[in-house]
N, C-alpha and C positions, 0 to 999 in steps of 0.2 A: 504494500500500500504506500509506503514511503521510501524515498531514495535514501541511501546510506549517507546521512549527514551532508547531503548536497555537495557534489564534487566542485561546484563553482566557488566554494568558500573554503578557506583554510581553517584548520582547527583553531588557530589563534584568533581568527575573525569571529568564529562562533563563540569562543570563550569570552571574547570582548563583548559580544552582544548579550550573552547570558549575564555577565557582570553588570552591564548597563541596565538591563531589564529588571534584574532583581533589586538594583538600587532604586529603580522607579517604584517597585512594589513597596519599598520602605519610605517613599515620599519624595524622592528626587524627580526632577523633570527628565522625561525621556527624550533623548536626542532623536533626530530623524533617522529612520531605518527604512531602506527601500523594501519593496514587497518581497523580493526573493530572499533577502536576509531575514525578514520577519517570518516568512514561511519556513525557512530552515530552523529558526528558533522554535517555532511551534512544533515542528516535526520532532525536534530533539526532546521536547517536554512530553509529547505523546508516547514516543518510543520508550521513554524512561518512566512512564506511569505518573507523571506530574500533571494530572489533568486540570486541576484548578488553574495552574499557571498557563497551561495551553489555552484554556478557555479565555482567560483575561487577554492574552496576546492575540487571540483570534478576534476578539471584540475590537481591539485597537486596529487590527487589519481591516475589519469591516468598516470602521469609521473613516480610515484614511484611503482605503482602496475599494470602495463599494462596488466598483465595476468588476472586481476580481472575485468570482464566486468561490474560489478555493478557501477563503477565510471563513465563509459561512459553512462550508463542508467540514473544515477543521474544528469549528465550534461545535458542530453536531457530534463529531467523533470524540471530542474532549468531554462533552456532556454525557455521551454514552459511557465513557470510562468512569464518570462520576455517579453513574446509576440513574441519571435523569433521562430515562429512556423515552418517555412519551414526548417530552420537550424536544429531544433530539430527533424523534421521528417526524414531528411537525415541521422542523427545519428541512429535513430530507424530502418530505412531500412537496414542499415549496420548490426546492431545487430541482426535483424530478420534473416538475411542470414547466420551469423557466429555463432550464439548461438543456443542452443537447445530451443525448445518452452517453454515459461513460461507465466503464467498468467500476471505477471507484465509487460512483454514486450507487450503483446497483449492489456492490459488495457491502457498502456501509449500511444500506437498508437491510440487506440480508442478515448482516451481523446483529442489527438492532432487533429484527424479528426473532432471531435465534435467542437473544437474551430475554425477549418477552415470552419465550416458550411458544411462539407462533410458528411452528415448523412448516406449515403449509405455505405461508407467505415467504418464509426464509427460502424454501425450495424454489419458489417462483423467481426470487431475485438472484439466487445463486445461478440459476439457469440463464437468466438474462445477462448476468455478468460473464458467464461462460461464452456467450455468443460474441462478445465484444472485447474480451480480455486478450492480453498478449499471450502467445503460446507458452512462454516460460512460467506464466502464473497459473497454468491449468492444474499442475500437480496438486497443489494445496487445495485448489477449488474443488477438485473431484472428491477429496476426502471430506471437506466441509459439507458438500452436497449429500454425500452418502450418510454422514452422521445425522443430518436432518431427516432423511428417510428412515433411519433407524429409530429416531425419536418418536415417530408415529407408527412404528412397527411395520414399515414398508420394507421388509428385508429383501424381498425379491428385487425391488427397484434399486435398493442400495447395492446389491450384488451387480446389477447391470451397470451401474455407474462405476463401480470399482473395477469391473472388467475393462471398461473404457480407459480407466486410469492406467491399467497395466499395458494396454495396447499403446498408449501414449508414452509410458515410461516403465519398461519391464524391471527397473530397479526400485520401484516404489514399494518398499517393504511394508509401509503402513497399510497400503491397499491389500496386500496379501493377508495380513493379520485381520483386517476388518472383514474380509471375505469369510475367513474362518469363523469369526464371531457371528456373522449373519446366518451362515449355514447351521451353526450350533443352535441359534435361536429358532430356526425353522425345523431343527432335528433332521435335516436332509443331508446325512453324511455321504450317501451314495453320490449325490450331485457335487458335494465338496471334493470327493475323490476324483470325479471326472474333471472338474474344474482345474484342480492342481495337476492332474496327469496331463491334461491338454497343455497347460502352461509349461510343464517340465519338458514336453516334447519340443517346444520352441526354445526353452531356456534350461537346458539340462544341468547347468552349474549353479542354479539358484538354491543355495542351502536352505534358505527360508521356505521355499516352496516344498522341498523334500520334508522339512520339519513339519509343516502344516499338513502335508499328506499323511505323515506318520500319526499326527494327532487325530485326523479323520478316521484312519483305520483303528486307532485305539478306542474311539467312541463307539465303533461297531464291534469292539472286543475281538477284532482280528489282529491279535498281537504279533503273529508271525510276520504279516505284511507290515505292521507298524515298525517292527524291529528292522525290517529290510529298508524302509524309508528313512528311519532315523540314522541307520548306518551310512546311507548315502549322504545325508546332511553332514555327518561328522567327517566323512571322507573328504568332502569339499572344504569344510571349515572345522578342523580338529579342536579348535578352542571355543566352540559354541556350547556353553554350559547347559542351556535349556534342553538341548537335544540329548545330552548325557543324562540329565535328570529324568526326562520322559522315557528314555531307553531303560533306565533303571526301573521305572514303574512297570514298563512292559514285561521285563524279565521277572519282576516280582509277581505279576499276574500269571505268568507261565510257570511259576514255582521254580525258576532258575535263580536260586537265591545268591549263589556265588557271583554270577554275572551282574545281578542287580547291585550287590554291594560294591563291586568294582566300579560301576558307572556312577553311583551316588558319590563315591569318594572322588572320582575324577571331576564331577560337577563342582564339588566343594574346593578342589585344588584350583580350579579355574576362577570360580566366582566367590570363594570364601565360604565359611561355615554357614549352614542353612538349617533352621530348626526342623523343617519337614524332611529334608534329606537325612538328617541324623535320626529322625523318628523312623523313617522307612528302613534305614540300615538296622535299627533296633528290631523292626518287624522281621527282617530277613534272618537275623541271627536267632530270633525267637522261633521261627519256622524250622531252623536247623537244630533246635533244642540246645542252642548255646545261650543259656539263660543269663549267665553272668555278663557276657558281652552285650546281650540285648538290653539288660538293665542299665549298663554303662551308657549306651547310646541314647536310650530313652531319657536318662537323667541329664545327659548333655543337651538334649533337645529342650528339656524343661528349663535349663539354665538360660537358654536364649529366649524361650517363649513359655513362661510359667503357666499360661492359660491354655496351652495346646491340649485339647481333649484326647487326641490320638495317642499322645505319649502317656498320659495318665491311664488310659485304657490299656495300653501295652503293659505297663507296670502291674496293673491289676490282674491281667491275664497270666503274667508270669508267676505272681504270688499264688494264684489259683492252681496253676500247673505244678507248682512246688508242694501242693497239698495244704497251702495256707489260704483256703478259700475265704474265710471271714476277713482276713487282712486284705485280700484281693477285692472284696466287695467294697471296702472303704475307698480304695483307689478308683474303682469303676464308678462309684457314686461321685467322686471328685470330677471325673470326666463328664458326667451328666450335668454337674453344676455349670460347666463351661459350654455345654452343647445340649440343652434340655429337650431338643426336638429331634435328636439323632436316634432313628429306629434301631440301628445296629448296636448301639450301646445298651439300650433296653433289652435287646435280645441276649447279649452277653451276660447282663445282670440277671436276667431270668434263669439262664443256665446255671449261674453260680448259686442262686437261691435253691434251685432244684437239687443241686448237688448236696447241699446241706439239709435237704428235706424240709425247707420252708416253702411248702407248696403254694400257700395263699399268696405269698410275695412273688413267687415264680409266676403264677397265673396273672397277677396284676401287671407284671413287667412284660410278659409275653403279649398281653392285650394292648399295652401301651405301644409296644414295638409295632404291632400290626395296625394300630390306628394311624401311625405315622407312615407306614409303608405296607399296605395290604397286599402288595405284589411279592413280598419276600417269601419265596418257597421254603427256604431252610427254616425260617422262624415258624411258619405255619406247621411244617412237618414236626419240628421239635415240640411245639405246643400240643398238637393232637396226640403225638406219641406219649407225652407225659399224662395227658388226660385219659388216654386209653388204658394206661397202667392202673389208673385209679378206678375208672368206670367206662367201659367201651360205650355204653348207652349214652352216658353224659357227654362223652367225646363226640358221638354221632350227632347229638342235638346241637352241641356247640358249633360243630362244623357246618351244619345246615344253616344255623343262624348267620355264621360268617359268610357263607356262600350267597345267602339271600341279599346281603348288603354289599358284597364285593364279588364281582364276576371276573376279575382280572388276574386271579392267582392261578396259574396253570396246573399247580399240583393238587388243588382242592378236590377235583374229581377222582384223581388216583387215590387220594387218602380216603375218599368215600367208598371206593371199591373195597379197600382193605377192611374198613369198619363194617360194611355190610357182610363181608365174608366172615369176619370175627363174630358178628351177631347172628350168624346162621342163615342170613338172607342170601344164600349161595346163587340162586337163579338171577336175582336182581344184581348181584355183584358181577356175574358173568356178562349180563347184558350191558351194564355200565362200562365194563372193561372193553367190550367190543366198540362202544362209542369212543372211548379214550384212544383206542388203537387207530381209529379212523381219523381222529383229530390230530394226534401227535404220537406216532408209534414209539419213538425213543422215550418220550415222557411216560407213556403208558407202561413200558417195560421196567420203569423204575419201581414198579409195585413189588418186584422180587427183592429189591434192596430194602424196601419198607417192611416187607414180611417174607423172609426166606422160606417159611413153611409152605408158601404157595408153589415153590419149586416141586413139591410133592403132589400138587393137584394137576392131574393130567390134562384136564380141560383148559386150564389157564396156560399150561405149557404148549398145548396144541395151537391155541389161538395166537400165542405170541410167535409161533414159528410159521404160520400160514403166509 
């Protein structure tokens, strides 16, 4: 929007004008300053966030050079910086009517509408500015326009703008990251993968594109492909810490704990200690049954981020696994203090209470977990298994209640198959099992893990092998 301190004037001239103007603000008479020098002074104040001084200088310019609309424009920009948005907009409306179209007028109006949270008008004026701006100014404009589309949840339109930005400048990393954000908001990771794959076909050495491709595969839990993409990102830029961090996460998800630890350490070597990286290293050591090392890294994580629930949870799980379940419960409760709506923590806490046979508290926490995430198959399975041990009939009624309110948990029908079989409703169980097989064969066959006794039931075995 502004030139760099105006090349027509030396730094000493600008400093002289600043000194003279600030003396004027204290009561001294202001010597004559031509319009170019006054404009350079105003630009200096706006660039440095001294909006009140910029406004005063602009008003002097309007008084002495009323034929030059730039001073009215600068006054509006200064007032915008001061938060006087409606007054600034009134000036800009006047300028738009009386002056020929210019990118700076459109951009100033767009910025004002953006500050006023009027994204639809901001979009209109950013597009008008795009039509008349200099080519070198378009990079930033594309991002501003995309952000306004995002503000009104027009993520598809934002993606279209960002793709144009990448056609204009394939080095625009901001556009690459914003595309990832938009697809994330739309939940359309397949399209994200296509977008980044197409971009990589034309720009194979963009480590940022490979990184975002890896993130899209991770969202789809295709961790093998994610690792492949992250590896390329690191091959191009070995010092890119975020790729090492996400590669560690992918290996952690694939239960390749040694590789996960290696990349989390590499991430911290490049970018410094990180509380989450330390916590994930602790989790990897926990999965390797290296409890002392796990505790060490969880505690290091908490030294950096004392309110990190994952680290408190990890310490609680270790205490539980060491046979100190009651002590573990105290630490798991601490995790809940910092993340009271985390379904997974309630699930772990329910399991801990079940272990010490405090079943009422276990039931309470299983139900809290499922209220926050009714799609959690493991939690529902654990809950119904515990209830079945107490009373299969009560477990059956509880499952029916749950299924009536939540139809999005894929394991619920399979659990019902088992309960009907346990309750002696064998024909009903077989018919429901047939339905489950038609809907999701792999899920249906998990019945044999839920109840290994069904391996001795020839009808169930025959149906599973058809």
